[in-house]
Structure formats: C-alpha cells, structure tokens
N, C-alpha and C positions, 0 to 999 in steps of 0.2 A: 314401078317400084324396083329398086336395085336389090342386089344380094346383101345389102347392109340392113341390119335391123333398125327400124324407125321408132318402134314403140318400146321394145324391151331394152333396158340398159343392163348394167352389171348386176342389178338386184331387182329384176322384174320390171313392171310398168309403173311409172311414177309421174305424178303431176299435181296440179292444184285441183282439189275437189270441186266439182261442178263445172270444170273447164276440160276441154278435150285433152287427153283421151278418157277423162273420168267424168263425163257427163252421164246423166241417168240413162240415156239411150245407148251411148257407146259401151258402158259397162255391161248392159244387157247383151250386146252383140259379142263382146269379148267372152262372156260366159257361154254363149251359144257356140262360139268358135271352138273353145276348149272342149265343150261337150261333143261336138262333131268329131274332133280329133280323138277323143277317148272312145267314142262309140264305134269308130271304124275298127278298132282293135277288139273291143269287148262291148257287145250290144247291151250288156247289163252292168255297165260301168258305174262305180260308186266314188263319190268325192267327199272328203272331210274338209271343212272350212273353219277358219278361226280369224280373229281380228284383234287389233289393238284398241286403245281407249279413245281414239279420236271421235269427235261428234259425228263425222261423216262416215265412219267405218260401218255403222249398222245399215244405212241405206245402200251403201255400195255392196255390202255382203248380200243383202236381200235382193238387190237388182241382179247381181251376178248369179245368185241361185235361181232366179227366174229364167235366165238364159240357159243354164244347165237343164232345168226341168223341161224347157221347150223342146229339147231333143231327147227326152226320156232318160236323162242321167240323174240317178238318185243321189241325195246328199244328206250328210249329218253335220250339225254344227257343234263345235266345242266352245262357242262363245268367245270371250276374251281369254286369249292364251298366247304364249310366246310363239315366235316363228319356229324355233326348233321343236316346240311341242307338237305343232302340226306335222312337221317332218317325221317325228317319232310315230305319231298316230297313223300316218299314211303307210309306213313300212311295217308296223307291228300289227295292224288290224285289217290288212287285206284290202285297203282302198286302192283305186287306180290312180288317184292323184290327191294332193293336198294343196289347198289354196289359203293364202294369208292376205288379209286386207290390212296393210300397214305401210307407212312411209318411214319406218325405222326412226332415225335421229332427226328427221326433218320437222319443221314447225307444224302445229296442229292444222293449219289450213291446207297442208299437202296430204296426199294419201297415195296408195299404191296397191298393186296386185302382184303377189309373188306366187309362183307355181312350183310344186314339187312333183316328181314322178312317184309312182306307187312304191318305188324302192327307197324313197326318202331323199333322193338327190335332186338338186335344182336342175331344171331342164337344160340340155345342151343348146348351144347357140343355133344349131341347124333346126332343131325342133321348134324353138321360139320363132325362127324365121318362117317356118311352114305355117304356124298358127297365125302369125302376123298377116300372111297373105290371105288367109281365110277371113280374118277380121276386116281387112280392107275391102274384100269382096262383099261381105255382108253389109258393111257400112255404105258401100256404093248402092247396093240394092235397096237399102233402107230409106233412100231418098224418096222412093215411091211407096214403101211399106214401113211405116213407123213402128218402133218397138212397142209391143202391147203393154198395157198398164195393169194387167191382172195381178192379184195378190200372190205373193210367193207361197208355194206349197210347204216350204220349210222356212221358218223365221229364225234368223241368225242368233238373236238374243232371247233368253240368257244362255242358251246352249245346254248341252248335256253335261251335267256335273261328272258323270262317270268317265267321260273322255279325259277331262282335266285330271281327275284322280289317278287315272292310269299313268299319265305322264309323270306326275309327282312321285308316285310309288316307284316307277322305274328309276328315276334319278336317285331317290333315297336308297334303293336297293344296291346301287352301284358304289356306295361309299364304303371304304375300308378304313376303319379306325373310329375312335371316339372323339367327336368334335365338341363335346359338351363343355369343355373348359374354355373354349374360345369366346371372346366378346367382340361382336362385329356390328358396325354401323352399316346399314344397308339402304342405299338410295335407289328407289324403284322407278325414278324418272316420271312418276305419275302415268306409267305405261303398263304394258302387259305383265311385267314382273310383279306388279301389285296384286295380280290375280293368283299367282302360284307361289311367289317367293315366301310370303309369311307362313303359309302352310308347310312348305318344304323345310324351312329352317326350324319351325316348331317341331315337326316330325323327328328331326335329327337332334333336337335338344340344344341347338346352338343358342347362346345368349345373344339375342339380336334386338337392336333398336332400328325401327324402320322409318325412313324419311321419304317424303314425297310419294306417299302410297295412297293418296286420296284423289284419284283422277276425276275431273269434271268435264272432260271432252275437249277442253281448250288449254289445259295446263301441261300436257305431255311435253317433256323435254324443256320446259320453260325454266331456264336458269338452274337446271338440275340434270342428273343423269350423266351418262358417259360423255356427252358433249361438254359437260361442265364438271370434270372430276375434281376441280378445286372446291366445289361445294361440299362434298362429303369430306374432303381433306381438311377443310377449315373447321367443320363440325368436330372431327376427331381431334384436331389440334387444340381446339378450345376446351375439350373435355379431357385434358391431359391425364393419362394414366387410366382412363375408364374403358378404353377399347384397345384390342390387339391390332386391329386393322379396320379399314373401311372398304366397301365394295360398291360399285355403281354401275347400273345397267343402262342401255339405250332403250328407246321406246318399245321395241319388240323383243328385247332381251336376248338377241343373238350374240351380243358381245358384252364384255365386262372389263372395267378398269378398277384399280385398287389404290389405296393409300396405306402407308405404314402407320405404326402407332404414334409417330411424330407428326403425321399429316403431310408427308411427302408423297406426291402422286407416283404410282407405279403403273407404267403403261404396258401395252401388249408385247413389246420387245422384251421387257423384263420378265413377263410371265412365260414367254417362250424359253428364256434362259433357265429359269428355275425348274420349269417342267421338263425341259430336255435333259438336264442333269439328273433329275429324279428318275426319269424313265430309263436313261442310260444305266444308272446304277441298279435298276431292277430288271434290266434286260428286255425292256419293251420298246426301246427306241430303235426301230428297224433301220438297218444300214447306217446307224449313227448319223442320221441325216434329219435336218429340220428345213422345212420350206417356209420362207418368209416372202415379203414382197419388195418391190423396188423402193418402197418408202421406209423400210426398216433401217435403223441406224447402223452405220459401219461399226459402232461399238459392240453391237450384238454379234456381228460376224466374228470380230476379234475374240470376244469372250467365249463364244462357242468353240472356236478353233483351239483356244487354250485348254478346253476340256476334251479335245479330240473329236469334236462334232463338226460335221460339214454343214454349211448353210447354202441353200439354193434360193434363188429369187424368182417369183412368179409375178405376173401382172397384178395390179390392185384389184381386189374383188375376191371374196372368199371362195366363189365357185372356181376361179382360176387357180387359187392356191390348192384347192382340192384336186383339180385336174393334174397339177404337177405332182402332188403327193401320190396319186394313183399311178402316174407314169413311172415314178422312181421307187415306189413301194414304201414311202415314208409313213410313219404313224403319228407325226406331230407337225403341225404347220399353223400359220396364222398371220395376223396383221398387227401393226403397231396400234391400230385403233381399238383392239380388243377382241376381234374375231379370232378365236383359237379353236382349231380342229384337232380333236383327239381321236385317232383311228386305231387305238389299241383295244377298243371295244366295238360297239356297233353303231356309234353316232355317225351321222352322214352330213352334218352341217355344224357351223359354229353355234355354241350354246352357252350363253352367259351364265346361267344357273349352274351348269355342269362345270364351267371354268372356275366359278367361285368355289365350288365344292372341292375341286382338284387342288386349288391353292391352299385351302384350309387343311386338306389331308396332308399335303407336303409339310406344312408348318408343324402339324402334330407328329408326323412320322420322323422328321429330322430334329425336332426340339428346337429349331431355330426360329427367330422372328422373320417377318417378311423383309425387313431392312437387311438383316444378315444374309439372307438368301440371294440378294441381288447387289450386295455391297461392292463387288468388283466390276460391275458394269459401268464402264467409262463411256459416257455418251458424247459423241462429237456434237459441237454446236450445229443446230439444224433449224432452218426456217422454212415456212411455206407461205407463198403469196398466191392468193386466189384472184383471178381476173375474170370478170363476167364478160362473155363474148357473144357476138351476134350469131356466129356459126362456127362449126368445128372443122376448120381447114387444116389438113396435115401440116405440121410445122415445117417439114422439109420443103414445102412448096411456097414458103414465105421467106425470101432471102434475108430480110432484116432480122427475123426471129431466129432462123437457123444460124445466122452469123453471130448473134448474141450468145446462143447456146454453145457454139464452137469456141468462142472467145473465152467463156467461163470455164469450159473443160480444159482448155490449154493452160489457163492461169493456175488452176488447181493442180494440174500435173500429177494426177493419181493420189493426191493427199486430200481428197474430198470427192463429192459426187454432185452431179447435176441431173435432176429428174424432172422432165417437163411433160405433162400429160393432160388430157381432158378428163373431167369427171365423167363417170359412167351414168350419173343420175341427174346432173344439173348442167346448165349452160355455163360452165366454168373451165378455165384453164388453170391448172395447178403447177406452180413452180416451186420445187423443193431443192434446197441447196444445203450441203454439209461441207464444212471447211474447218481448218485448224483455228481460225480466228473469226469472231463475230463480225468484225469490221469487213473482212473480205467476203464472208458469207452474205451479209446484207447488201453489199455493193453489187455483187453478181446477181443476186435475186432481183434487186431493183432494176438492173439493166435489162434483164430478160423480160420481167413483167412489163416494163415500159414499152419494149418492142412489141409485145403481144397487144397491149392496150392500144397502141397507135394503129396496128394493123387490123385488129378484130374487136376492140373494145366497144361496149355499148355507151 
C-alpha cells in the first residue's frame, strides 16, 4: 500500500452497498479498525452514529456498530439524522467520534461511511491513511478468520429521539430574528432532512410546504433535492406569488441550494455572496475574506471584490475549504454545490439546515428578496463535462490531455478558466470551463473531454 488513500475520498468511504468496501464483512472490519484507533487514545471511547434514509443504511450501521463493540467501544445511535447533526452531537456531548452512514447526493444503491473526530471536524488525511492501513491489515487476516455474525449490542434504528432533539434545539436557538412571515417551499430530497427539517421549521414558525419528505429507502435524491434544484424551482414558479423562496437539500443535508420567488435557481456561489456582505456589515467576516473552491464562478470573485472582500480558492471538498479557512482565519467559506461553512459560531462542517436559516435571517434583516440580494452577480458562462475513467492517472503524465488543457488556457488568455480534476468520490474526470462565450466554452470543454476519453475512458 502506498501513502495515497485507497478507501477514503474527499467525503469518507463511498461505494455500492453490498460491494467492497461496503460488504457486510468489510464494514465490520472498518468499524473494528476505527474502534482500535479510538481505544488507543481512550480505552473508554464512545461513538455517536447516524444515518440517512437509504435501505442499506440500517444494516451498514448495525454491522459497523458490531465492529466497534468487538473492541469495547460504546456507541449511541441518533437514527436518521443529517451529517452535520452527527458532527454537532460528537463535539457537544463528549463523544470521541461521530459516524454517518450516507452517500450524500449519490443514488440509493450507493452508500458510505463518514467519520468525524470528537471535536466535530472531519478526519485529516493522515489519520484516514492510518485507519486505512489497519483496515487492510484486518481484511488480510480475515481471510482465515471471518467476521462474526453476532447481533449488534446497539441497534441503529430508530435511534434516540433525545439526540435529534438536541440538534434541532441548537439550530433553532441560533436564529436571530422573526422568520414567521416567510413562506418557504422545502425539498427534503427524501433524505435525512425529512427527519429534522419539518420539526425545525415548525419550531421557528416558518410557513413551510414540504416536498419529497416521504423516504422509502429507494427514492432518496430521485429527481429531487440539491442534485435537482430545478424541481423546487419549478414548484415555486408554478405557485406564483405563494412562496418567497424555495430551499432544497441533498441526501444527508450538509448542503442547500435555493430558488427565488420567480423560480430562478440560486446556487452556493450566490449564497456566499449574500452571506459575505451581510457578515461584513455586521463585523463578523474575519479578514474580509471568503474561501471558495476552484469550481466557483469568476463572477463571484468579481462581485466580492466590488464589495471589498477577498476570495481565496481551495481544492474541491468542504474539508479542504475548512482547512484553508482555518489557515487564513476566515469565518465564511463554501462550494458552488451548496456546502457553506459558517465559522462565526461553533459549527465545524457544512450544514444545509443552518444555511437555510442564515439565508432566511438575511432576507428578514435586510428586508430584501432573495433575488434582490444577488441581483448584481454576473455569472460567466460555465460548463462541466464528466468523463468516466478506468483509472486516475495524473493529467500532466498524459501528453495529449495536458496539451489540450494548455491549448485551452492559452486561448482564454486570462478571460476565463480551465479546471480539470478527478472526482474525490467517483471514477470521473471533471472538466470545467468558464469563458466569455458559450461557443468558445463548449469547444474547449469538448476538446479536453475527448482527450481524456481517448486516454482513460471506459
């Protein structure tokens, strides 16, 4: 094994349920490896676990809990809860780690394992690598010693209602302002937001209509949620005048996207802009700096600059945004996809429900509509091409691909951007182009995507 992580991507371990690394045996050994890692520091380590609504999440959680219990690590289950809900519980209730069984925005057939430290932060790459080494060692030994089939000492569902209630109460307590006049359409993606979203919005008296809040184990993210923001946008548009805005979450509700009262989609770049201006005005935008990613539009950078705000770019993945925020002391960062990190409080990860509440607060505080708050954001034409690949070879080692990238950058001559990267969770190469014209943008994107397809495509 090299010093490159093989199981952990940018958001934990992810794959197809029932296939490696998410077989019933491998999940047990992953749980045992984490248990070993925790017990070395604290022999009485405790873990809180939560899950999304996928049909496979329960057996994966139960099997993971068996692995923890096999090395004496105690656990409590919050049942179906958002990913940031588990991060909150880990840091606020003295757990040594928090574990989430979820594949976020992926199809229901996929699943994953996300791990937070006891401080509520995602594990650093070095620690993930150390846990990986132990996982592979245990898997090798398991060839002669299969994983036991004993019933788990803790059953993951339905989970402890008090844990979920603590999370909802914390979110509600952080709201400053009366949100009761707002009329909001809320798309829960048939995911984890369906467990806490309705209670949270009712607690705050928000006039809410909930969509896709009846999960059946297989309908998570299905033509709904943050992967399909046009769904809630169309609903709001068709109900003209009945809603002030719409909000939509992904499967584990660590991100949120929006639409305005006319049904126009408002993405994470626009949320960063309106939040940055609000925080700057209130004196909470540390160093007048926002951390975005390589995928954020040039239009955001220019709009922020016009407000006297500096924008830095991190690698894609909210853990890398957070690392850059911590490095420069920023209190706001996020991704175009809707992961927004507010560090002017004690949140440690992107939280879709918190993001929704922050946007609603700003609308109430300013007296402006969502459309008015982002009206001056001029978006450069942007396209993304995804190419499924056999392996992730560094692009600079493939002359044809590197040549296509260099040619595109030379043609744009600083009036656009070329970003080519591998997905951290899937076998995909992503080609993102921004340019003055759509014709130029599409031509460059197709040229680079074709080069990747020829060299690495499946």
